[in-house]
N, C-alpha and C positions, 0 to 999 in steps of 0.2 A: 535392633533399638540402639539409639544413636545416644551417645552419652555427650555430656559439653565439653569433655576432653577432646574426645575424636572431632566434634565439631570444631573447636580452635585450631586442631592439625590441619584440617582439611582448608582451613581460611590461609593458614600460612603457607600451605603448600599451591592454593590459587595465587595468593601473592606473591609467590616467587616464580610462579610460572608465566603469569602478567605483570611486568613492571608497572608503574604507575604511571597512567597515561594511555595504557595498553588494556586493561581489562575492560571488561565489557560495558561497564557504566564509563567509561572515558567517553563511549559512542553518545550518552546521553547529558542532558542538560545538567547543570551542576546541581539545581535544587528539585530535587525529583520530588517534593511532597505538593500537594494541592492542597489548597484551604480557599473556603468560601469568602473570606474575610478579604486575602489579598486578590486572588484571581477569580472570585465570582463576577466581578463588574465587566471583567474583558471575556469571558470565556461563556457567558449565561449559565442557565440551569444544567446540570451535568445529571441529566436521567440514570445515563447506564453506570456512570460509577458506583453507586449501591449494589448493583448486579453486579459488578467486575468484583467486589470486595466480599460477595456473598458466603465464600468459602476462603478462610485464611488462617495462617496461624497464628496463636496468639502467644504471646513470649511472655515467660514467667509463671505459666501455671501449668508446668509441668508436675504430675504427683506420681513421678517414678519411684519404685521401691526398690532397695537393693535385691530383697528376694522377690521376682517377678513371677514365680511359680503360682504366687498367691492372687495376683491382680492381672487382668488382662489390660495391657496396658496398648492403646489406638492412637496413633497421631497419620497427620498427612506426610506420605512419604512422596518425597520428590526423585525423580531421577538422578543417580550420579553418574555425570558424562566424563569422557577424556575425548578431546578434539584431535584430529588428524588434516592436516593440510600437505600439500604436495606444492613446491614452490618452482615451476618453470618458467615464469618470464617476470620481469622487473625486476626492482632492489628487494633488499631483505626488509626494510621499511615497509614495502608494498604488501611482503608476505605476512608480516607481523598485523598488517592493520586489517587483512584478508580474514587471518584467525579469530581476531577480536573482535570482526563483526559477527561470527560465529558463535563467539562465544556470548553476545547480546543477543542473539536468534535462540539460543540454548536457552538463557535465563527466561525471555519472554515466553517460549512454551512451557516452563514451570520445571527447569531442571537445575542442579545443583553443578556447576563446572569444575572439575578436581586438577586438571590438567592439559595440556595443549601440546604438541609436537608439530614439527615442520620437517619434510624430509626435501632436499634439494634433488630435482631430476630434471633431465630434458622432458619427459613426458610421463603421466601415469603408467603404471605398469599393469598390463592387460590382464593379468592373474587377480593380483591382489591389491591393487590400486598403489601400494607403495613397496611393493616386492617382498619376497620371501622371508628375508633377513629381518627388515625392518617389522614385518607382521611379529615376527617370534619376538623382539624387542617391545612392540605394542601390547603383547599377552603377558608381559613380564610388568608393564604399567599398569595394566587392568588390574591385576592382581595386589600388588602392592597398594593402589588408591584404593580398592574396592569399587570399583566402578561397575555399573550394570548393563552400560550403554556405549557404543563407540559412534561419533559423530563425524563423518568425513567431508571436507570441505571440498566438495566438487559431485556429480551426478555419476553414481555408479551403475555400471552394467548390472544385468542381473548375476551373471556368473561372477563380477568380483564381488557382487556381494555375499554370496554363497559361499567362496572359498574363503574371503575374511573371515568371516564368521566361523567359519573349521578351525581357523587359527586361534582367534581370541575368544572364542568361545563363550562370548556374550554376543547379544543384539547389536547389529552393525546399521545403520541409517546414513542416507545421505542428506547432502543440501536441500536438495529438492523435497525430500519426506519431511525434514524438518519445517520449511517454510508451508507446505501444505497442513502441517498439524498447527501452526499459530491461525493460517486461515480458518480452520476449521473452529477453532476455540472462538475467534472473533466474528465470524459472520454472524449478522441478527436477520437481515432482510430475507425474504422468503427465495429472492432470486440471487443473493450472496451467497446462501446456503446451496443454493442447486448449481451454480456455478463452480463453488468448493467440491462437492460432489463428482460433478462431472471430472474436473482437474483429478481427484484422486484417484476415479477408475480408471482414466488414462495412463496415469503412473502406475497403478496396480497390476493393469493387464498381462504386461510382459514378466512381470516378477511374480505371478503365481507360482506356490512350489506345493509337493505334498510328496507323502511317503507311504510306504506299503499298502495297504488295502486302498487307500486314497486314488492308487495310480492305475488300479485294475480296470478292465475296460468292463464295461457294462452288458447286457443282454443287447443283440442287434434288434434292430426292426424288420417289419417282412408282414407276410399275408399268412406265414403259417403261424399255427395254435401256439405253438411252442415258444415262437419268437425269438430263433436262435438262428435266423439267417445273416450272417456279417457279425464283423467283430463288436460293432458298437463304438461307444463314445469312450474314451475314458474320463476319469473323475474332473482333471482339470479342463479338459477340451469343452464339457459341460459348463464349466464354471466361467469358462472363457464366453462362452456362446450366453449365458446368463448375464455377463456384463455387458456384454456389447447390446444386448434388449436393452438393458436398463441405460445405458449411454444413448441409445437412441432415442429413448423416450423422455431424457433429460434433455436432449437438446431442442427436442420437440417444443418442451416446457419453458425453455430460456428464449426460444423464438416467440412463443405467446405473449412471454411477458416482455422481450423488448417492444413489440407494437405498442403497448400502452406508454413507454416512454418515447416512443419517435412520434406518437401521436400530439404529445406535450410539445415535442420539437417544434414539429410542423407549426403548433398555434402560435410559439414564440417567433418562429420565422413569418408566420402570417400579421402578425403586431408589429414587426420588424423590430423585434428586441433583440438588441447585440446580447452575445452571450460571452463570457470570459471562464476560461477552465484553469484550475491552478492543478500543476501536477509538480511532481518531484520527489524526491527520493525518501525512503521513509524516515519518520521521525525528525524531518527536517522542519517542521512546523506549520503545515498546510493548514491542519485543523484550526490549530490557534489563531493564524492569519484571518482565516474564514470568519473566526467568532470577532475577530478586532474589525472588522471591514463591515460586518452584518448582524451582529449580536446572534450569531445562529443557535447559540448553544451544543455544538455538535461535543461529542466527549473529546477532551484533551487528557493523555496519559504518556508520560515518561516512558513509552515502550515502543517497539519497534512494531507496525502492523495495527496498530492500537484501532482503528477505525478502516473499514473497508468498504461499506456501502456508500456509494456516491451522495452528495447531499447536495441540491441548488437551492438556491437563496436568490432574492431578490433584492438590489441594491440600487444606489442612485449616486452618480459623480457629482462633482462639487458644481457643476452648470445646470444641475435639474435633469440630465438623461438618464432615462433606465435603463437596467442591465441587468442580467441574470449571474450568479456566481456559483461556480460547480467545483465543489470539492472531490478529487477522484482518488481513487486506491495507491497507495504508495508503492515507489518501485525499489529495488535494489539491484546489485550487480548479480550477472547470472540468474534473472530473473527466470524460473522454469518454465520452458514454453507450452507447458499444458498450462500455466494459469494464464500466459498470456491468451492463449487459444479459448480458453473456458470465460477470462472476463473481458473477451474483444467487443462485446456488446456494450459493456459497462465503459470500456474506454473510448468508446465512439465520442463519448463526450467532449474529449479531447479534440478529435479530429475534426468535429463539427463546429467548434467553438471559432469565434472571431478574434479572438486573442487567448495567448498561454501566458500564465503568471507560472514561471519556473523556478519554484521554490528549492533554495540550498542551503543547507548547513552551513554558516561561516566559522561557526566553531570548530568543524571535525576535521581531524588530521588530514584529510586528501579530499578538497570540497569538487577538485575538477575532475576526481573519478565519480565521485556523484552526477557531477553534470552531462560527464558522457556514457554513464549508466543508464539516465533517464531518457538521452537522446536516442540513442540505439532502440527503445522502447517505444517513443514516439513517431521514429521511422518505421516499425512494425508496423503500427496500426495506421500509416499514411498520413501523420499529421504534420508532413515537415513544411509544407506551404503557409502554415498558420504563422501569424506573427508571433514574437516570442520575446517578453520581458524577464530577464533573470531578475529575483529578487533574493538578496543575499539576508537571510533570515540569523536569528541571534547574533545581529551584531553589537550588543552588549557584552556579550560574552567573547567574540572573535579575537585573533592578533589585529591589530592595527594595520600591520604590514601585509597579512592576508587579504583584508577590506580592500587596501590599495591593488593588491597585485589583479584580485578576481576585476573590480572596478575598471582597469585600465584594460585586462583581457577580453572582458565582455563589454561591449560597447553600448547595448541596450540594458545597463543594470541600474539597479539601486539598492542601498544598505539598509535594511530597517530591522526593528525589534518587536515582534508581535507581542512579544511580555509588556516592554516597557511603553511602546508607542511610539518610539523612534522612527523618523521618514515615512509613519503612515500617511500622512496629508501630501507628502509629495509623490507617495506611489498611487494616490488616489487622483492627482493633476496629471499624472503619465497616464495612468489607465485614459480619461478621459481625453488626452490628446490621441492614443493610440488606437482607441475605437473607433470604426468606421461610419463615416458622417453621413448623412442624406445628400443625396446629390443636388438635387433641385432648390435653388434659392428662390424666394416668392414672397411678396407684397400682396394682404388682401384685407379688404374690409368685410369682416363678417357679421350679418346682423345677429342682434341678441336672440333672434330666435331659433339659430342654427347654433347652439351651443356648444352640440356634440363635436363640431369641427374642430373649436378652440379646443375641446379636450383631447382629441386625437393628435392636434398640433404639441401638446405636452408631452403625451406620452410615447408618439411614435416620432418625433420631429426633434429638433433644435430650434427653440426660441429664441430669437437674436433681439426681438424688441417687441413690446405690447402697448397699446396705447386704447383706451377707452374714450370714445367719441361718441356724439349724439345720435351717430348713425350706425354705432357697431364697435366691435372690437378689430382695432386695425394691427393686424399682425405681420412682423415681419419673421418669417421663419426659413430654416433649412429643412425639406421635408422631401421622401422617395416620390416615385414618378405617380403612384395610386393614390396618393392624398393630395398631391399637387394640381391632380384631373380633379379633386372633388373641390381645391379652391380656385379653379380656374376662374368658374363663373364670377366670382367676388373681389376680382382685380380690378383696382379702380383703373378709369380710363387713363390717367396721367401716367402711371406706373406702366402701361403699355408701351 
């Protein structure tokens, strides 16, 4: 049971462990409160917000008595964690930023961060990740803080996981398991849940453990009546076989769901509708930007990986050209390869787009690291040939010197603020200029009886001029070859 005095001690310890600017909330926006009056017009209806807040702690309602033997006291108990990082390359500031991001991930997953330690090593220890001496020190920290979980800032091998747990005597998880847990909490769609489940099983497969009778061999198969021919499988071997069967089934289901999205993509290609994909680091403001550009009403929350399921919305350029805008899953440095493989079908939205809006948080301590991490994933999904615009978001909260540096280094970049609307009009104009334009310019006098051709010219092409005459609609348009062939019979003789 947690008293108010112990909570205050935890708060002091956390403040000591993470100086101002390095704690988890340093990676977030300053104003974490979302209100309909302030943000409703920008972000639209937040239908998922009430569901996210369905289970939460209410401050000031405690009825705890001094003699708790007479009252059963229940409360929502959050895991109390200690963070561990190994600093192998880069500066001390880079190591601090990495651990601060791990703290933000832990808080997003629903944990209370009590302390954090970093060890300088050439490479992680093969046995316990941080070495036997530091593991013993970590055990003392766990006892002192009363933590029940240790989170390591890296992906641990099954052997490292077991041996470190043997030393610290509490549950040990790594960065990959933490991110998978966040994804499992936030996945909403059927495809998103299936992708997360597949990634979890891929991660779990080599890490299955058992002891005692759970490792004993089952009776072997065979045609004999007593079924004792051969040693049979151990319990872990049986579990691994079942997991592989479930993984195969899950891959088939994801492939079937992928077909539906591919049909929609083919329809957009048939109608020659350009597509724009919003990609970027988690919590960089991708959903806020989508809401600002289209009024999509996608959930906006000051948390890492708040939205996972891709959202596609219809948008229009200032010149009247239609295009689709797709919000994709956020990326993070050292994104687990299990997730990259499981979400590959979703990330294809980036590879199949005509333009990528690469959103980066301008107020982040290290935006260049964010850019590099996202581009690594973009390279993994084969989207390096797609044109890219770097959108430096949160310009209202960013350091002006950082903005100037990013705008100077990134040649095709623009600074915007999805919160205030700064730079949005310029961004729309940049999207209009960068989207691929139809290849054929044609002038046609379309009879009024063929109004469908005029409508297609507006939706599929770019209308340069339009004039209504006695004979029909005189169009000067830029269109693709298929529509140009349909308009060819109506080209005036003087224009040929």
